[in-house]
Structure formats: structure tokens, C-alpha cells
N, C-alpha and C positions, 0 to 999 in steps of 0.2 A: 526552566524551560524556555523563558523568554530569551535567554542567551542563545540557545540553539537557533532559534528564528533571526536573531541578529547576525549570527554567523552566516546563515544561509543568505541573508539579504546582502550582506558584505560580499560575499563570494560571487554572488550573481552580478553584482554592480562591478566589482574588479574584473570579471571576466578573464580570469586567470584559469587555464585548464586544470591545473592541480588543486586549486582552491574550489573550482567548480565541481571538479570530481568529489572532493571532500564534502561539499554542500549536499550534492546528489546522494551521497551514501546516507548522510544524516537524515535526509529528508525520506529516503525510502526505508531506513529503520523506523522512523517515526510513523510512516504510513502503514508499515507492517503491523505495528502495535495497534493502530486504530482499527485496520481490517480484521486482524486476529481476535480482537476483543468482540467485535460485532458477530463474527463468525461463530466464536465459542458461545455466545450468549443466544444467538437465534437459530443455530444449527448444531446441537451438542453431538449429533451422531456423526459429524464429520471431523476428521482432523484437521483442526483449524490452521495449522502451520503449513499444511500442504496446499490448501485451499488458497490460503493468503499468498503464498509464493507464486502460484499460477496467476493470481489477480494482479499482484504488484508487477511480476514480470512482463505482463502484457499491457501495462499502463504506460502512457507516454510521461515524461519528465514534468510537463505542467500538471497532468492529472496527479502524479506522485505528490507534487507540492500541494496541491489543492486537498488531497486527502490528509496529508501531514498537518495542515492547519487545524485539525479536529483533535490533536493530540491532547490538548488542556480541557476539552469539553466532550460530551457525547456526541457522536457522529450526527450531523446535520442531515436533513432531509435530501439536501443537495449531494452530499456526500455519499448517502444510502444509494440515490439514484445513479451517482457515477459509477459506484463500485458494481451495482446490478449491470449497467451497460458494459462495463469491462467483462464482467463474469460471463457475459452473453457472447463476447467475440469469438470468432473461430480459432484463433490462436489460443485463447483461454479455455475453450471446450476441448480443444486438442489436448492441452496440458493435462486437464481433468481426466480425459481418456487415458492418456499415457500413465498416469499415476495410479489408475485402477483402483485396487482394493485399499492402497495407501491412503486414500481419501476417507476411508472409514475409520471412525475412533476406535481404537482397540484397547 
């Protein structure tokens, strides 16, 4: 996994839009794994992947990179606070409302 972060760092330094896009995709995938795991363990009554998608889709790229850093460890308290903040944003709440019953684990 250290290689993933090296790739992200190189892409960010390079500033190349193609490399940056790839780095963003890697970071989004990593952040989704972090958030999904936390949602599954803390809120088993919800469909974690739907909740995760709403949260990550409403995060800024710097926030996604910050969340992705916790891929190798358990989410830090800072990450938990950040995710809770993103979850409370109007766009995220609208996403939850749009998903409706899809949010419930089935």
C-alpha cells in the first residue's frame, strides 16, 4: 500500500491532469474502503456502500486524500470527525434522501 501513496504523491507533484486523475481515482477508492469499513462496523443497519458513496461524492479532493491516509490503520479520530462533518452537509443529506430505502441493509 505504500506504493499507492508514492504514486499519489508523484502524480500530485507532476501536476499532469492524466496522472492527477489517476491519483484521485486511487485516493477515492482508498477513502471508500476506509469509510465503508467504519460504516459497516458502526452502523450495520445501513447499506454501507450507499452511505459511503454519498459521503465520498460530497467530499473535496483534499478531504478524500486525508481520509485515504487511514487505509493502513484504523480511522483516526480526526478522520471520524471529518467523515461526520461531510455526512452532515446539505449535499450529502440530499444524497441520503434520494437513496431512501436503498440506505437500509437488506
